[in-house]
N, C-alpha and C positions, 0 to 999 in steps of 0.2 A: 613445274605444274604447282596450281595452288590445291592443295589436298580437301578444300572445303568445297571446290566446284564439282569434285569427283560426287559428293554426298547428296547434292542437290538432284531432284526427280524432275523430270521437263513437266510441265504443267499441260495438261491435254489441251488440245487445241480445238475449240469447237468452231464452226464456222455458221453463222446464224445468218440466211440471206435477208432477215428482216433488219438486221443490227442497222443503227441510224449513224453514219460517220459525218465527221467534219470534213470540209473541203481538203485540209491537211492530211488528215488520215485517208481520204480516198486518194490522195496524191500517192502518198506511201505506198497503198495497194497496187496501183500503177505503174510506179516506179517513176513518175515524172515530177517535174517542179511544182510547186502552188500556184506559180503563175500561168503553168501551162494547164494545169486541171481547171482554172477559172477559165481558159479560153475554150476548154474542151465543153465546159458546162455551158457556157455561153453559144457553142457552136461556130466559134470562129476560127477553127481549124479545118483548111481546105480539104476536103475529102473522107471526112470523118462526120459521123452523125453526133448530134449533141447528145450530153451525157443527162438522163432523166435525174432531176432533182427537186427540192422541195423547198421555198422561201419561207422563213418566219420573220418579217421586217427585213432587216439586214442581214441575218444569219441564213447561211444556205447548207443544206444538208442532203446527202446521198445515201440510199439505201445498198447494202452491200451486196444483193441481189439485181439490183439496176446495175451496177459495175459489171457483173458476169453477163447481164444481157447485152449492155454497151459492148463489151470484147466480142460477143457473138455477131453482133450485127456490124463491127466495124471488119471482123474477119470475112463476112460475106462480101460487103463491098468492096475490099481489098481483093478479093478472089482467093484467099487464103484458107486453109484448113488447120486446125488444130494439129501439132505435133503428135504423131501415134508411135 
């Protein structure tokens, strides 16, 4: 084991629902590919609601809180509930 790794303290993780994410960052949050994230944003995935986003010219951005709301909406649409 690398002794230096033990000396580092984990940085606190703060989740800000107003954080603005790129498409690539949003895809990492959902653990999907970049191209699938674009399809989700466009509403091209059957049975899934579109992900709310903002366009600034050709740039697309997604609020972290919008992803959480999208997950909840997708769970209700699919009839599943969060794991307890």
